C-alpha positions in Angstrom: -3.7 42.9 -8.7 -3.5 39.6 -10.7 -6.8 38.0 -11.4 -6.3 34.4 -10.3 -9.8 33.2 -9.7 -12.2 32.2 -12.5 -15.9 32.1 -11.7 -18.3 29.5 -13.0 -21.3 30.6 -14.9 -23.4 29.0 -12.1 -24.4 31.6 -9.5 -22.6 31.2 -6.1 -19.9 28.9 -7.4 -16.3 29.1 -8.6 -14.6 26.5 -10.7 -10.9 27.2 -10.6 -8.4 26.9 -7.8 -5.7 29.4 -6.6 -2.2 28.3 -5.6 0.0 30.5 -3.5 3.6 29.8 -2.4 4.6 31.3 1.0 6.7 30.7 4.1 5.3 29.9 7.5 7.8 29.7 10.4 10.6 29.0 8.1 8.8 26.3 6.1 8.0 26.7 2.4 4.4 25.9 1.8 2.2 25.7 -1.3 -1.4 26.6 -0.5 -4.1 25.4 -2.9 -7.4 27.1 -2.4 -10.1 25.0 -4.1 -13.2 26.7 -5.5 -16.2 27.0 -3.3 -19.9 26.7 -3.3 -21.9 29.3 -1.4 -25.1 28.3 0.4 -28.4 29.2 -1.3 -27.1 28.7 -4.9 -30.4 27.0 -5.9 -28.5 24.3 -7.6 -29.9 20.7 -7.5 -28.2 18.6 -4.9 -26.7 16.2 -7.5 -25.0 19.2 -9.3 -23.7 20.5 -6.0 -22.2 17.1 -5.1 -20.6 16.9 -8.6 -19.0 20.3 -8.0 -17.8 19.3 -4.5 -16.2 16.1 -5.7 -14.4 18.0 -8.5 -12.9 20.2 -5.8 -12.1 17.3 -3.5 -10.2 15.6 -6.3 -8.2 18.7 -6.9 -7.4 19.0 -3.2 -6.3 15.4 -3.0 -4.2 15.7 -6.1 -2.1 18.6 -4.9 -2.0 18.2 -1.1 -0.2 16.5 1.7 -2.7 17.9 4.2 -6.3 18.9 3.3 -8.1 21.6 5.3 -11.9 21.0 5.0 -13.9 24.1 5.9 -17.3 23.5 7.4 -20.0 25.7 8.9 -20.0 25.5 12.7 -23.7 26.3 12.7 -24.6 23.3 10.4 -21.9 20.7 11.0 -21.8 17.9 10.0 -23.9 17.7 6.8 -24.0 14.6 4.7 -21.7 16.3 2.1 -19.3 17.3 4.9 -19.0 13.6 5.9 -18.6 12.5 2.3 -15.7 14.9 1.7 -14.0 13.9 5.0 -14.4 10.2 4.2 -13.0 10.6 0.7 -9.9 12.5 1.7 -9.1 10.1 4.6 -9.7 7.1 2.3 -7.2 8.6 -0.2 -4.6 8.7 2.6 -4.2 12.5 3.0 -3.8 14.3 6.3 -6.9 16.2 7.4 -7.7 19.3 9.4 -11.3 20.3 9.8 -11.8 24.0 9.9 -15.0 24.9 11.7 -15.8 28.4 10.5 -18.3 31.0 12.1 -17.2 30.0 15.6 -17.8 33.6 16.6 -21.6 32.9 16.2 -21.6 30.2 18.8 -22.6 31.5 22.2 -19.6 31.4 24.6 -21.8 29.6 27.2 -22.2 26.6 24.9 -18.8 26.4 23.1 -17.4 23.5 25.3 -20.6 21.5 24.7 -20.5 22.3 21.0 -16.9 21.1 20.7 -17.7 17.8 22.4 -20.9 17.3 20.3 -19.0 17.9 17.1 -16.2 15.5 18.0 -18.8 12.8 18.9 -20.7 13.4 15.7 -17.5 13.1 13.7 -16.5 9.8 15.4 -20.1 8.4 15.2 -20.4 9.3 11.5 -16.9 8.1 10.5 -15.0 5.8 12.7 -11.8 6.5 10.7 -12.1 10.2 11.5 -11.6 9.7 15.2 -8.9 12.1 16.4 -9.0 14.3 13.3 -8.3 17.8 14.6 -10.8 20.5 14.4 -9.7 24.2 14.3 -12.6 26.4 15.6 -12.2 29.8 13.8 -13.9 32.8 12.4 -12.8 34.0 9.0 -14.8 37.2 9.5 -13.3 38.3 12.8 -9.9 36.4 12.6 -10.7 34.5 15.7 -8.1 31.7 16.2 -7.2 31.6 12.5 -3.5 31.0 13.5 -4.5 27.6 14.9 -5.2 26.3 11.4 -1.5 26.2 10.3 -0.5 24.9 13.7 -2.8 21.9 13.2 -1.7 21.5 9.6 1.9 21.3 10.6 1.2 18.9 13.4 -0.8 16.6 11.1 2.0 16.8 8.5 4.6 15.6 11.0 2.4 12.7 12.0 1.8 11.9 8.4 5.6 11.5 7.9 6.3 9.7 11.1 8.0 6.3 11.1 8.0 3.9 14.0 10.7 1.3 14.7 9.6 -2.3 14.3 11.0 -3.3 17.7 8.8 -0.7 19.4 5.7 -1.8 17.5 6.2 -5.4 18.4 6.8 -4.7 22.0 3.4 -2.9 21.9 1.6 -5.7 20.1 2.8 -8.2 22.7 1.3 -6.1 25.4 -1.9 -5.7 23.3 -2.2 -9.5 22.9 -1.8 -9.9 26.7 -4.3 -7.3 27.9 -7.0 -7.2 25.3 -9.9 -9.6 24.9 -9.2 -10.9 21.4 -11.8 -12.6 19.1 -12.1 -16.4 19.1 -13.3 -18.8 16.5 -13.9 -22.6 16.9 -12.0 -22.5 20.1 -9.0 -20.7 18.6 -8.0 -17.3 19.9 -6.8 -14.6 17.5 -3.1 -13.8 18.0 -1.4 -10.9 16.4 2.1 -12.1 15.8 4.0 -9.3 14.0 3.5 -5.6 13.3 5.6 -3.4 11.1 5.2 0.0 9.4 5.6 -0.4 5.6 5.3 3.2 4.6 4.6 6.8 5.6 2.3 9.4 3.9 0.1 8.1 5.5 1.6 5.8 8.1 0.6 2.4 6.9 1.1 -0.9 8.9 1.2 -4.6 8.2 -0.1 -7.0 10.8 0.6 -10.8 10.6 -1.9 -12.9 12.5 -2.8 -16.6 13.0 -6.3 -16.4 11.3 -7.4 -13.5 9.2 -11.1 -14.6 9.2 -11.3 -13.6 12.9 -10.5 -10.0 12.1 -13.9 -8.3 11.7 -14.3 -4.7 10.5 -15.2 -3.6 14.1 -12.0 -5.2 15.5 -9.9 -3.7 12.8 -11.3 -0.3 13.6 -10.7 -0.9 17.3 -7.1 -1.9 16.6 -6.5 1.2 14.5 -7.8 3.4 17.2 -5.6 1.7 19.9 -2.5 2.0 17.6 -3.3 5.6 16.8 -3.8 6.5 20.4 -0.7 4.8 21.7 1.6 6.4 19.1 0.0 9.8 18.9 -1.5 9.5 15.4 -4.8 11.1 16.8 
């Protein structure tokens, strides 16, 4: 067997990544498995974060969709949130892989799902709607759901919407939503178009940009994503 993984000299860590080409349901896919950090390494937190960011940079460099594995029993840690935020900010598709799902009592699984989704949305507004695959690497529980979510996210990441459809929606949005006002003037969103895919990126023309707060921008993003299936 070819030795494709090089370990770091730090206990509990690996530094190199493995890439594997394979086919899944007729699609050619390149998997890049970044190096990991095991719990209980005894490393200082700043060194752990440095290692994590190295691996995130590798994942972003080579990927269209990034699968971020977390521990179901500990989610979401500050480092988890930092990783998710960085990948989303770089415009990559994201699937969160919640491992050790077999350790969660069946009686509490539904509550755990809702709690994790709320924690994710509360911690990162832009992560609303990011899919979570609940799996167990140890038992094989629902591992097939990972690639299903990856392909679904990839399709969304490449999706392009017709300008006419977008502007029909924005006219309805202007009519039914309570839009911000400033000095007696009401915000009006005049024109919406998609300027690129990977990720889907949109341009909005409005009458006064100063009325668009961060909260309103996030609200608009969420409405747009929900309407056109980006979440």
